[in-house]
C-alpha positions, -999 to 999 in steps of 0.1 A, spaced: -563 -180 479 -544 -147 469 -527 -149 438 -491 -148 437 -477 -115 436 -454 -105 406 -424 -81 406 -446 -49 417 -430 -25 393 -397 -32 407 -373 -35 374 -365 3 375 -350 1 410 -338 -39 408 -301 -29 396 -300 1 423 -311 -26 452 -285 -51 440 -266 -41 467 -229 -49 478 -237 -60 511 -201 -47 528 -198 -37 564 -178 -5 577 -151 -12 602 -165 -1 637 -158 33 656 -157 39 691 -172 73 686 -192 86 657 -174 107 636 -181 146 645 -183 153 609 -207 129 592 -236 100 606 -229 65 614 -255 43 608 -258 8 613 -283 -23 623 -306 -45 604 -296 -58 571 -334 -56 561 -334 -20 567 -302 -14 551 -316 -13 513 -343 16 524 -317 36 545 -291 33 517 -314 45 490 -322 77 511 -286 83 519 -280 82 481 -308 108 477 -298 126 504 -265 132 491 -278 139 457 -298 169 471 -276 179 497 -240 170 488 -213 173 515 -226 151 541 -208 121 549 -228 92 557 -214 56 567 -242 33 561 -237 -4 571 -254 -36 587 -245 -60 613 -280 -68 623 -307 -54 642 -293 -69 675 -256 -62 669 -265 -27 658 -283 -20 691 -255 -31 708 -232 -4 692 -261 19 694 -263 18 731 -226 22 734 -227 56 718 -210 42 687 -235 53 660 -259 77 652 -289 58 638 -296 23 641 -318 4 614 -343 -19 633 -364 -47 623 -380 -51 654 -389 -26 685 -355 -24 709 -363 -49 736 -362 -42 779 -323 -55 781 -311 -31 752 -333 -2 767 -315 -7 799 -280 -6 779 -292 27 766 -302 43 799 -269 29 818 -249 46 790 -270 77 792 -280 76 752 -315 90 747 -331 79 717 -365 83 695 -382 52 679 -393 62 641 -417 38 623 -403 36 586 -425 9 566 -444 -22 567 -424 -57 561 -437 -94 555 -411 -118 564 -413 -141 536 -407 -181 534 -391 -192 500 -377 -222 481 -361 -232 451 -379 -225 416 -377 -260 408 -399 -271 440 -431 -286 425 -445 -300 455 -446 -271 477 -471 -238 472 -479 -233 506 -470 -241 542 -490 -235 575 -475 -220 607 -476 -254 623 -453 -270 596 -428 -243 600 -428 -250 637 -422 -287 633 -394 -275 608 -376 -249 630 -382 -257 665 -351 -268 685 -364 -302 689 -365 -307 650 -329 -304 651 -312 -335 637 -345 -352 635 -369 -336 608 -347 -335 578 -370 -347 551 -395 -330 533 -419 -357 537 -417 -352 578 -431 -317 573 -461 -326 552 -477 -362 539 -473 -363 501 -442 -342 500 -409 -360 487 -387 -382 505 -360 -354 497 -335 -337 525 -346 -305 534 -319 -277 532 -327 -247 557 -314 -209 551 -324 -183 577 -312 -151 594 -283 -151 616 -291 -144 655 -280 -109 653 -311 -103 632 -343 -90 640 -358 -108 618 -347 -141 632 -362 -128 666 -397 -120 650 -397 -153 630 -389 -176 660 -414 -154 685 -442 -159 659 -434 -195 645 -418 -215 673 -432 -195 701 -403 -180 716 -378 -152 703 -343 -162 697 -349 -201 700 -347 -224 666 -329 -253 656 -289 -244 649 -283 -268 617 -288 -243 591 -272 -221 569 -275 -187 586 -263 -153 574 -270 -117 582 -266 -113 547 -300 -114 525 -280 -116 495 -260 -145 502 -291 -163 515 -308 -156 482 -281 -169 462 -275 -200 484 -315 -209 482 -313 -202 443 -284 -228 441 -299 -257 460 -330 -273 447 -342 -288 485 -339 -252 499 -362 -235 524 -358 -203 539 -366 -170 552 -363 -131 552 -377 -98 542 -401 -94 516 -374 -65 500 -349 -95 496 -375 -117 478 -385 -90 455 -349 -81 444 -346 -119 435 -383 -124 424 -369 -145 392 -346 -168 412 -368 -178 439 -402 -192 448 -428 -176 472 -448 -197 497 -478 -191 508 -485 -189 546 -517 -208 564 -523 -195 599 -556 -212 599 -574 -193 577 -563 -206 542 -530 -197 525 -522 -163 521 -492 -148 498 -477 -113 511 -489 -85 490 -497 -47 495 -532 -53 503 -528 -87 525 -502 -70 546 -521 -37 549 -554 -53 559 -533 -76 588 -546 -111 566 -508 -122 564 -504 -134 596 -482 -138 619 -451 -128 596 -460 -91 592 -439 -63 613 -431 -28 612 -395 -16 603 -376 15 624 -347 37 625 -337 46 662 -325 80 661 -296 93 690 -312 125 709 -271 130 712 -267 131 676 -298 151 670 -288 180 690 -249 176 684 -248 174 642 -271 194 624 -267 168 592 -285 143 616 -321 164 613 -316 174 576 -310 137 569 -340 122 586 -362 145 575 -353 141 538 -357 103 546 -392 106 556 -405 131 534 -391 112 503 -395 76 517 -435 76 504 -426 82 467 -403 57 464 -405 29 489 -432 9 462 -400 3 443 -386 -17 472 -411 -39 478 -419 -28 514 -451 -15 525 -457 24 533 -471 36 566 -502 59 562 -494 92 554 -503 107 587 -478 87 607 -450 101 586 -466 136 592 -463 127 632 -428 119 628 -418 150 610 -438 172 631 -419 157 663 -387 161 649 -396 196 640 -399 204 676 -372 186 689 -340 212 700 -320 221 669 -282 214 667 -256 242 669 -239 249 638 -204 236 649 -217 199 654 -204 202 691 -221 177 717 
């Protein structure tokens, strides 16, 4: 069994990442003079931090960073309303068809590795790990209104009500979790507290002694002192999500990559787009470890930067 991870030197950036998760109003078209970014609330803290660092280094570039969930973000992105979509999963076939229908070309750029974490209230003294089969028993559609007690999940656990928290259905995290645990993406019981806002979920779990919930590991690391992390057993023993277990593909099946999707129209029409994304990819390996996410291999960032350098340049006026 792997030892439970600590805060991973997160103290220095915890305050910076205790974010006020507020969304901006939708726009029919991206503002010509600035960048509009929407999508995954898991990726949101990374992109927000990248935006802050970029604006300190290169002032004068307005960037609107908000979140609505990966799926909702893709709907805006494929309608031509945003320049970049943060995504906690790959674009699916329906979204690809929508972008094609609307003439939206795009680039998929991997950013980091993430682990979907399962957490409980810190006063929970009976659960230290949970199997994938037990998660399925708890989250499958057939469990709705039926699997309501901890004792129904594992023999020996108490006869106490289990209060479920999880990501909303516009979330890529929800899609990945349901596909890997339930066996079908976007299918689960519906009698749980759902939110696209990780901060709301963390607060709800921290206030409910019988809670169990899931979200990306970045949210756990922002609230590691208020939540208890469970190890996941996929058949080879309980494993906690750490840098080593994620990079060595031991924390399964809840390891996944994180992405940004970049509009080709924005790349060719807005000079700030290339500058921002290049600054993001160049700087990310130097500060990602403070956020609780896991970096890609250095050569992957280099490949993405090389591909960006070969893309047609935007003109100086920002015209499309």
